C-alpha positions in Angstrom: 0.0 -0.1 0.1 1.2 3.4 -1.0 0.8 5.7 2.2 2.2 8.5 1.0 -0.4 11.0 2.0 1.0 14.1 0.2 0.7 12.2 -3.1 -3.2 11.0 -2.2 -3.5 15.1 -1.5 -2.6 15.8 -5.6 -5.1 12.6 -6.5 -8.1 14.5 -4.9 -7.2 18.1 -5.4 -7.4 19.4 -2.0 -4.6 20.0 0.1 -5.1 20.1 4.0 -4.2 22.2 6.6 -4.2 19.2 8.9 -3.3 16.2 7.2 -4.4 14.1 10.2 -7.9 14.6 9.1 -7.5 13.1 5.6 -5.3 10.3 7.2 -8.2 9.5 9.6 -10.3 9.2 6.5 -8.4 6.4 5.4 -7.9 4.0 8.3 -10.6 1.2 8.1 -11.8 -0.5 11.3 -9.7 -3.7 10.2 -6.5 -2.3 10.6 -7.2 -1.3 14.5 -7.6 -4.8 14.6 -3.8 -5.5 13.6 -2.3 -2.2 15.0 -4.1 -1.8 18.4 -1.8 1.2 19.3 -2.3 3.0 15.9 -2.6 6.9 17.1 -5.5 7.4 14.7 -9.3 6.3 14.8 -11.0 4.4 12.2 -12.9 6.4 9.8 -16.7 5.6 10.4 -17.4 8.9 12.6 -15.9 10.9 9.7 -18.2 8.4 7.1 -21.2 9.8 9.1 -20.2 13.2 9.1 -19.2 13.0 5.2 -22.5 11.2 4.5 -24.3 14.3 5.6 -22.4 17.1 4.1 -22.2 14.8 0.7 -25.9 15.0 0.7 -26.5 18.7 1.3 -24.2 19.5 -0.8 -26.0 17.5 -3.5 -29.5 18.7 -2.3 -28.2 22.4 -2.1 -27.1 22.3 -6.2 -30.2 20.2 -7.3 -32.8 22.9 -5.3 -30.7 25.9 -7.1 -30.4 24.6 -10.4 -33.4 22.5 -11.1 -37.1 23.5 -10.9 -38.5 19.6 -11.3 -40.9 18.2 -8.5 -39.2 16.9 -5.3 -39.7 13.1 -6.5 -37.4 13.7 -9.5 -34.7 15.6 -7.6 -34.7 13.0 -4.8 -34.1 10.6 -7.8 -31.3 12.1 -9.2 -29.8 12.8 -5.9 -29.9 8.9 -5.1 -28.6 8.4 -8.3 -25.7 10.6 -7.4 -24.6 9.4 -4.0 -25.3 5.8 -4.6 -22.8 3.2 -2.9 -21.8 2.4 -6.4 -21.0 5.3 -8.1 -19.6 6.6 -5.2 -17.1 3.7 -5.2 -16.3 4.1 -8.6 -15.4 7.7 -8.1 -13.1 6.3 -5.3 -11.6 3.8 -7.4 -10.9 6.5 -10.3 -9.4 8.8 -7.2 -6.8 5.9 -6.4 -8.1 5.7 -3.2 -7.5 2.4 -2.5 -3.9 2.1 -2.7 -4.0 4.7 0.3 -6.5 2.7 2.7 -5.0 1.4 6.0 -6.5 -2.2 5.8 -6.0 -5.3 7.7 -4.1 -7.9 5.7 -7.2 -10.1 5.3 -8.9 -7.3 4.1 -6.3 -6.1 1.6 -6.4 -9.8 0.3 -10.1 -10.1 -0.1 -11.0 -10.1 -3.6 -14.9 -10.0 -3.0 -16.0 -7.1 -5.2 -19.0 -6.0 -3.1 -17.0 -5.6 -0.2 -14.1 -3.9 -1.9 -16.9 -1.3 -2.8 -18.5 -0.9 0.3 -15.0 0.1 1.7 -14.4 2.3 -1.1 -17.9 4.3 -0.9 -17.8 4.7 3.0 -14.2 5.9 2.6 -15.1 8.7 0.0 -18.2 9.9 2.6 -15.0 9.9 5.0 -13.0 12.0 2.7 -15.4 14.6 2.6 -16.1 14.6 6.0 -12.4 15.3 6.5 -12.4 18.0 3.7 -15.3 19.6 5.7 -13.4 19.5 9.2 -10.1 21.1 7.6 -11.5 24.1 5.2 -15.3 24.1 5.5 -18.5 23.3 3.9 -17.4 25.7 0.7 -14.1 23.4 -0.1 -15.9 20.4 0.7 -18.8 21.4 -1.8 -16.7 22.2 -4.3 -14.8 19.0 -3.9 -18.6 17.3 -4.6 -19.0 19.4 -7.7 -16.0 18.7 -9.4 -15.8 14.9 -8.8 -19.5 13.8 -8.3 -22.2 16.2 -9.8 -20.5 16.7 -13.0 -21.9 13.3 -14.0 -25.5 14.7 -13.4 -25.9 15.7 -17.2 -24.7 12.0 -18.0 -27.2 10.4 -15.6 -30.4 12.5 -16.7 -29.6 11.8 -20.7 -29.0 8.0 -20.0 -32.2 7.8 -17.4 -29.8 5.7 -15.2 -31.4 7.7 -12.1 -34.5 4.9 -12.7 -32.6 2.1 -10.4 -33.2 -1.4 -11.3 -35.9 -1.9 -8.5 -37.9 0.4 -9.8 -37.9 -1.2 -13.4 -38.2 -4.2 -12.4 -41.4 -3.5 -10.4 -42.7 -1.4 -13.7 -41.9 -4.0 -15.9 -43.9 -6.7 -13.7 -46.8 -4.8 -13.3 -46.9 -4.0 -17.0 -46.1 -8.0 -18.4 -47.8 -9.8 -15.3 -49.9 -7.2 -13.5 -47.8 -8.5 -10.5 -45.9 -6.2 -8.0 -42.8 -8.0 -6.9 -41.9 -8.6 -3.1 -38.4 -9.2 -1.2 -37.4 -11.3 1.3 -34.3 -11.6 3.3 -32.6 -15.0 2.6 -29.5 -14.6 5.0 -27.7 -12.2 7.0 -23.7 -12.4 7.8 -21.0 -10.3 9.2 -20.3 -8.0 11.9 -22.9 -5.2 12.7 -20.7 -2.5 11.0 -20.3 -4.7 8.0 -23.3 -6.7 7.7 -23.9 -8.4 4.1 -27.5 -9.4 3.3 -28.7 -11.5 0.6 -32.2 -11.0 -0.7 -34.6 -12.7 -3.3 -37.0 -11.1 -5.2 -40.3 -13.0 -5.8 -43.1 -12.9 -8.4 -46.2 -13.9 -6.0 -44.5 -17.5 -4.7 -41.7 -17.9 -7.3 -38.2 -16.3 -6.3 -37.0 -14.8 -9.9 -33.2 -13.9 -8.9 -31.5 -13.6 -5.6 -29.1 -10.2 -4.8 -26.5 -9.3 -2.1 -25.4 -5.8 -0.8 -24.1 -4.4 2.5 -27.8 -3.0 3.1 -31.0 -4.3 2.4 -31.5 -1.7 -0.3 -28.4 -2.2 -2.1 -29.2 -6.2 -2.0 -32.6 -5.4 -3.4 -31.8 -3.5 -6.1 -29.2 -6.0 -6.9 -31.4 -8.9 -6.6 -33.9 -6.8 -9.1 -31.2 -6.4 -11.8 -30.5 -10.1 -11.9 -34.4 -10.4 -12.5 -34.3 -8.2 -14.8 -31.4 -10.1 -16.9 -33.2 -13.6 -16.0 -36.3 -12.6 -17.5 -34.8 -10.6 -20.4 -36.5 -7.7 -19.5 
């Protein structure tokens, strides 16, 4: 792992007054299990803060620049801040190479687990920027890295998630509303993994997995769309 934090500042285009805020954003809980005397805490509190800052920055931008109804703006916001998009952006910024991870987490090849860690780290980085330099700088970072994708999202209609699309098609083709059921839960509370099935009446069409019930439902719906060729 490349821990040259100054190099990472160049990656994200923000230079910190207190570099420890940024270092904190990059510490995964698992690292502290192996380095109990490490001077920096894990990033979950910063993630909590960054999530709120991120949502406010996106919501404020949408409110000021678009006159669409609340429901449309909510869908656009959800598409911007969903975990897959944040993880993808974190990958582009090279976040993974700078994370403090346990050996087990660093060697884990599970794509969903990696995406979950990356999305949380991105939120933590937003929180770190907010603490170090205030809302305006954090908002500028969110605009330049994330909100810039909004035009493509609107054009491609990718803000309509798989769960919504599957429900529309099921009602249109079969006059049935899909329902979802948790099939299994695993892992610790801070990193719980869900496996969820999507059903049409009594028949399970597909399964999905994720690190929240909503994420697993969307994954199940996406798999169901493929299976039904919808």
